[in-house]
N, C-alpha and C positions, 0 to 999 in steps of 0.2 A: 504493500500500500504506500510505503514511503517513497519508493522509486516511481510508482505510478503518479503520485502527486508531483514529484519533481519534473517528470517529463511533461505533464499537463501544464504545470506552471511555466515551464520553459517555452512550450509551443504557443501558449497564450500571448507571449510577448514577441510576436512576429516582428522582425525588424523592418524599418521602412526601406523601400526599394532604393538602393543607393543609385542605381542608374537613372532614376527619375531626376536626380539632381545633377547627373553627369552629362557627358557629351551627347548621348542618345536623346536624352530628354531635351537638352538645349536645342537640338535640331528642330523640335516641334514648336519653337518660339514663333515661327513664321505664321502660325495660326493663332493669333493673339486671343481671339475670342475663346477658343477651346482651352487654351492655356489658363486663361483667367477663370473659366468655369471649373477646370480641374483643380486649380489651387484653392478655389472656394470649397470644393468638396473635401479636399485634404484638411482644410481648416475646420470645417464642420466635424470631420472625423476626430481630429485631435481634441476638440472641445467636448466630444461625447454626443454630438447631435447626429446620431447615426441615421435616423430616418431622413433628415435633410441631405446628408451626404449621399445616401442611397438614391434619392430622387435625381440629383445632379449627375451622378455616375451612370445611372441607367440611360439618361439622355445621351451622354457622350458615347457609351458603349454601343448604342443602337445606331449611331451614325457611321455608315460604311466609309465615308470620306474623311473621317477624323484620323489624324496621325496618333491620337491618344486613345483610340478605341480599345486597343489591347491592354494598355495600362489601366484603363477604366474598368475593364472586365475583371481583372485580378483584384483591383482595389474594391470593387463592388462585392466580390466574394468575401474579402476580408471584413467588409462592413457587415455583411450578413452573419459572418462568424461571430463578430463582437456582439451582435444582438442575440446570440444563442440559437440562431436558425442554421444549425449544423448541416442538416440534410440539404437545404437549399444552397448553402455555400458549396458543398461537395458537388452537387449537380452543376453549378455554374463553373466550377473549376474543371470538371471532367469535360464539359462542353468546350471550354476554352482550349484545353490540351488536345482535344480531337481536331479542332479546326486550326490551331496554331501551335503544332508540336515543336517548332523550331524558333518560336518567339524568344526574344531576349528576356521575357518575363516568365518563361516556362519553369525556371528553377524555383522562383518564388511560388508559382502555382503548385508545384509538387510539394514544396515545404508546407504550405497551408493545407493542402489536401492530406498530408500526413497527419497534421493536427486534427483534422476532421475524423480520419479513420481511427485515431487513438481515442477520440471522444466517443466513438461508436464501438469501442472495445475490440478493435481489430488491429492488434499490435503488429502482425506480420505485414498487413497492407500499409500500415504507417511506416514501417521500416523500409518497405519497397519504395515508397514515394520519397522518403528521406534520401535513399540511395540515388534516385534519379535527380534529386535537386543538387547533388554535388558537382556535376559536370561543369555547369556554367556559373556556379555560385560565386559571389564576391567573398572577400575574406570574412566579413561578419556573418553572413549566411552559412558559409562553409563551417565555421566554428560552432554555430548553433546546431546545424544538422548533425555534426559529429557528436555533440553532447547527447542529442536525442538517440542516435544509434548506439551510443555507449550504454545508455540506460536500457534500451531494448535488447542489447546483446546479452544481458543477464536474465531476460524474460523469455526469449525465444528458445525453442528446442534446438538440439544439434542439427537435425535434418532441416529445420527452417533456416538456420544460419547458413548451411551449405547451399540451400536453394537460393538464398539471397546473394551469396557469392557468385553463383552461376548467372545471376542477372546483371552482374557488373559488366559494363560495356567495354572497359579498357583497363589497362594496368594502373593508371592513376587512381581510378575508382577503387580497385582492389587494395591499393596502398592506403587509401582513406579508410576502408573497412578495417584494415589492420590497426589503424590509429584508434578507431572506435572501440575495438576490443581492448586495446591498451588502456583507454580511458575508463572502460568498465572495470578492468582489473584494479586500476588505481582507486576507484570508488570502493572496491572490496578490500582494500588494504594489502593487496598482493604486490608489495613494493619491489622486492627483489626481481620478480618476473618482469615487472614494468621496466625496470632499469635495463635488464639484459635485452629484452625484446625491442625496446625503444632505441637502444644503441645500434642493434642490428638493422632496424628499419631506417635509421638515420643514414647509415652507410649504403644501403641498397636502394633507397627510394630515388626515383627519377624526377619527382615533383618537388619543387623548392618548398612550397608551403607544408608539405607532408614532412620533409626533413626538419623544418623549423619547429613544427609542433611536436615531432618525436623528441627533439632535443629538450623542449620545454617540459614534456612529460617526464623525461629522465631526471631533469633538474628538480621537478616537484617531488618525485619519489625520493630522491637523495635527501632533500631538505626534510621531508617527513621522517626519514630514518634518523636524521641527525637530532631531532628534538622538536618540541612543540612550538607552534606559532603562538604569538602573543597579541592580545588586544588590550590596549590601555583604557582605563576608565577614570575620569576625573569628575567627581561629584561631591556636593556638600553632605557629608555623612555625620557631621556634628555642626552645631550652630543653629541659626534660625530656620534654615531650610532642610534640616536633617530628615524630617519625615518624608518629604518629597524625594530627596536624594536616596534614601534607603529603599523606598518603594521602587524607584527606577532601577536600582541595582538588583533587586530581587527579580525584576522582569528580565534583565540581562542574563542573570544566572539561570533562570528557567529556560530561556531560549537556547542557551549553550547546551543545556542538558538534553533538550528535545531535538535540536537540529544539527548537532555536530556531524559533519560529513564523515562517512566511513573512511578509515585509513588515515585520518588526520588527528593530531592532538593540538588542542587550543587551550591556552591558559589566559586567565584574566590577571592583569596587573592593576590593582585598584589604588587610587590616591584620593585622600580626603582633602578637598579644597577648604573646608571649614567656612565656606561662603566668603573666602578671602581672595582678592585678586592676586596678591603676592604669592600665596600658596598655589593657586592655579597655574601661575606662570612657572614657578619652580617645578611643578609636577610635569608640565609638558616639556620643559627643558631636559628633565631626566628621561622621559620616555623617548624622545627623539634620538637619544644616544644609544638606545638598545636596538640593534639591527633586527632583532626578532620581533619587535613591535611592528605589526603591519597595518594597524588602524587604531583610532582612538574614539571613544564615545564620551561626549561631554560638551559643555557644562550645562547647567540649568538656565542661568541668566545670560542675557544677550551680551553684556559687556565682557564677561569672562570668556564666553564662547568666541567672541571676536579676537580676544588676545591669544587664546590657545590656537585658534585657527590660523592666525597670521604667523605665529612661530612655527607651527607644524608645517605650514606651506613651504617654508624655506628648506625643509628636509624632505619635501615631497611625500609627507605622511598624511594620509586621508583622515579627516576628522568628521564624524557624523554627529551633528548637533541635534539632540533628540527633542528639545522642548521649546527653544526660543523662537519667537515669531518676528524678530527684529528685521526690518526691511534693509536690504543691502548687505546682510551678514556674509553671504557667500562671495562678495566682491573682494574680500581681504586676501583670498588665496584660491587658486584653482583646484585645491584639494579639499575644500570645505563643502559638506553636503548638509542641507537643512531639511530635517524631516517635517517641520511645520511650515505650511505656506505663510509667507510674511503678510503683514497687515495690509500693505498696499494692494497686493494681488487678491486678497480676500475681498476688499471693497470693490475692486474692478469685476471680479467674477460674479459677485452678487448682483451688481448692476447689469451685467450681461444676461444673467438668468431672468431678472425682472423684466428687461426690455424684450428679449428674444423669446422667452418661454411663457412668461405671464402676460405679455402684451401690454405692459404698463408704458405710458408715455410721459406722464407728469409726476414729479416727485418732490418731497420735502425731506429734510434731514433735521434731526434734533440730537445733539451729542454733547457730552461734557467737554469743556474747553481745556482738555489735557492732551498729552501727546497721543494717547491711544485714540481718543474720540476724534481729534482733528485729522490724524492720518487716515483713519478709516473713512470719515465723512468726505474728505477732500478727494480721496481716490475713487470713491463711489460716484461723487458728483462729476468728476472729470470724465469718467467712462460713460456716464449718462449723456453728457454733452457730445462725446465722440460718436455715440450711437444714434444721435438725432433726437434724443429726448430733451426734456427741460426740467431743471431744478427750480421749482417755483419759490421755495423758501429754504434757507439754511440758518438754523437757529442753534444757539449754544447756551449752556448754563454753567455756573460756577458753584462749587461747594455742593450742598445738599439740594436735590431737585424737589423739595416738598411743595414748592409753589412755582408752577411753570405756566401760570395763567397768561402772562404777557407773551411768552413764546408761542403758546398754542393759539392765542387770539391773532397774532400776526400770521401764523400759518393759515388760520381760517380766512382772514381777510384776503391774503395773497392768493389762496386757492380759489376763493370765490371770484376774485377779479380775473384770474386766469381763465376760469370756466366761462365767464361772461365774454371775455375777449375771444376765446376759441369759438363760442357760439356765434358771435357776430361775424367772425371770419368765415365760418361755414355757410352762413346765410348770404355772404357777399358773392355776387355772380362771378366776379373775377378772382375770388379767393384772396383779396387784398387784406392786409392787417388793419384792424380798426384803430382809430385815433384814441388817445387817452380821454378826450372829451366824450367820445361815443361810449366808451366803457363806463365812465363815471355816470353818464346819463342813464344807461341801462341799469347800473347799480342802484341809482336813486329811484328809478321806476319800480324795481323789484322791492326795494326797501319800503317804498310808499304803499305798495300793494299788501305787504305783510303788516304794516303798521295799522292798517284799517281794522284788523282783527286783534290788535294788541290791547292788553288791559292797562289801566292806569298804573303808572309807576314802573312799567317795564322799560328796558333800554330802548333808545331811539335808533340804534344802529343794528342792522340785521346781523352783522357778523358777531355781535355780542349775544344774540339769541341762540343759546346752546341747543334749544329744541329744533332749530332749523339745521338740517344736515348740509355739510359742505362736501361736494363731490368733485371739486376741481383738482384734487390730488389723488392720483391712482395708487400711490404707495408712499409710505413714510419710513425712512431708515433710522433706526435707533441703535447706534453703536455704543451701548451703555454698559455699566458695570452691574454685577448681580444685585448689590444693595439698592440700586436705583430702580430696579424693575417694578416693585409694587407702586412706587410713586408715579413713574412715567406711564405705566399701563392704565392705571385708574384714571388719570387726568386725560389721557388719550381718548378713553371712552367717554368721559364727561363732556369734552368739547365737541363731540359728535362730528369728527372728521372721518368721512367714509372712505378710508384708504386702507390698503393692505399693509399690515405691519411687517417690517423686515428688521433683522437683527444680526449682530455679530456673535462670535463664539461664546461670549459671556452669558448668552441667553440659555445655554445648555445647562439648565438647572430644573430637573423634572419636578421637584417639590414646589419651587417658586411658580413654575408655569401652571401647575395644577391649582395652586392657591388663587391665581389670577386668570384662570382660563376663560372666565366670562368676558374678559376684555380683549382676548388675544386669539380669537378664532382665525385659523388660516395663516398664522404667523409663519414666515419662512426665515431661517437663519443659517449662517455658515458656522461650522465647527470642525476643528482638526481631529476630534475624536468622537466616536459614537459607539456605544455598546448595544448591540442588537441581541436581545435575549432570545430571539427566535433563531439566531444563527448558530449552527452546530459547532463551527470553529470557535466562536467566542465561548460557548458553554464549556467546551473541552478545555480551553485555556483557563477559564474561571475555576473549574473544578480542580485542575492540576495545580494552579496557583494556591488555592486554599489548602490542598493536600500538602504542598511543600512548605507553606509559610504559616498556615493557621489563620490567615486573614483573607479577606476578599480583595481582588485587584482593583486599583483605581486607575485613573488615566496615566499617572506617572509610571506605573508598572507596565502599562500598554506601550508607552514610549520606549521604555528600556527593552521590552520584548521585541518590538518591531525593529529597533535599531540593530540589535544583535542579530536578529534573523536575516536582515539585509546583508550584513557582513558575512555571515555563515553561508548565505546563498552564493555570494561572490566566491568564497573559498571553494564551494562545491563545484563551481564552474572552472576551477583550476587556477584561480588567481591567488598566488601565494607571496607576491612581492607587493610593495607599496604602490608601484606604478600600475601593476596589473589590477590591483584592487580598485584603484581610481577609475581605470578604463571600464571595468565591469559595472561599477556603481553608476557611472555616467550614462550607461545604456539602460538603466532601470526604467521600466515602463509598465504602469498599471499593475504593480505587484501588490497582491492583497495582504493586509496585516490585520491586527486586532482592532486598531483604531480607524482603519480605512485603507485606501489605496496609496501607493507611493509611485511617483514618476519624477525622475530627475532629467530624463532625456529631453533635450531641446528646451530646457528651462533654467539655465544658469545654475544648475545643481540645487535649486530650491524647489521643494515639492510642488508640483503643479496640480496636485489633487487636494480636494477639500470636500467634506460632507455637506450636502444641502439637506436640511431637516425641515419638515413641515409639522406644525402643531395644530391638529384639527380633531374635534370630537374628543378632546382630552387625551389623545394619543400622539406620540412622537413617531414619525415615519421618515425614513431616509428616502428622499426622492431622487438623489443622485450622489 
């Protein structure tokens, strides 16, 4: 089961087609319209909008005159695969290979078809397609196909493996199969055999990349024989953050126990920073001098993570920062990986979801005037502007938000004025924008019509009439802290602004949400961690953590578990040097973890994935 999970996870991360960005793809630039549509589909795919990507790709693939039809067909199959439509993806790939067996994309088609067959529990068919993908594969695809064959080599019978060898079309492919067998043996810990056979293959092989990989496997086996690899950990285990640091360390330790690759020994070298910058710096300086240290996990706080990342970068030592959401953290060195999406990207992603998926066009923001609130609100507002939406009002508060009447009244007034202006623009035959005087006149007319039914002593301004609903704001973004939720949510309801509430990660507090549920129906918020009690993977993690520690896991334990799991996953792929580990981590794409997905690929080594949660009917549901 462990090997099956490995190959499934491996194949789910199908690499992007390198030739799409190479000379072959560049030749298609003469058809600018097709190229723009294809890039649009790729962008939809990267952002997880698979149905939109599918629609664009189907149109391109159906055009016999398009130079991108073949690429679109394979990308379409990959889109179906990501949607879990395995049978349809396999049928599309088989059709493509029947009609275009010599296409430059055939290797990718065979690779993805192998993933489909393995999902359908046909290991031999999966191995057969992996074999066929080797002939024209680029280096990244070649390495991944080899890993897949290595795992399958331990699952296929002797007769099946002989049959597979008989399907090899040439000597280079047979040599690649020998490599796969060696990688399988390495995973089983048969180190002496790997060294002897790798050295023989290195001298006999006619293919350069086979010789290079054989040498790498021999080196990996020798290092494994010499001693354990080491992973450094820098966390506050005493001091004000010791509870969080200790919980995170327990998550690291459990991952090491559960996911240690066969044939490898890995040790943890743990340093207590005591929440001190000076001690954190001394710890990383000591770790970089130990050549057996291949990666470091740490720290909790952003400033200390920046410091250890910058120092580690000078020694090409990868640092996986498990918890900090500091914007720009990975810019300090090319070896820093940030497990949590930074604040700016969170605000932008939520804005994209609200505009593209929820169909919202007009927005307001209400945030604390601190670094967290300002960075989130500004990033959200800027992205709304870029997408053609409008931020009607942007309000701030200082200290406690017990009385936000002025802020909500301004949002009511501006929202109503925007609604009136929009209504006038829609009525205009030419679609021209109304003047300020026209908007004020319509406002006064509306106000007068309501005042006819007002009781003595009631406000004379319609925007102060809380019974009158304001609908000019489609959604309002509250990047606020947990202690502020009761105050903000109740006042939001009181001022009768009929907008969908949106929130940041601090809204992930089930108890607070339940207490204030009557105010927050259909709230959507972003969070870097989410525990789905219905998910079997989470339940297994929770039960094992309780068994090991006698306590229930919190988000810090999940950060530690996922961080260490990513490092062990890289080691399982054969990365045993600092440089190799960085390369593998940079290719991380949609790897599932306890707290959510992780993607470093194409995103400056800051996680491109975040959980989008909806609170409706008293339930929290992950919608993306």
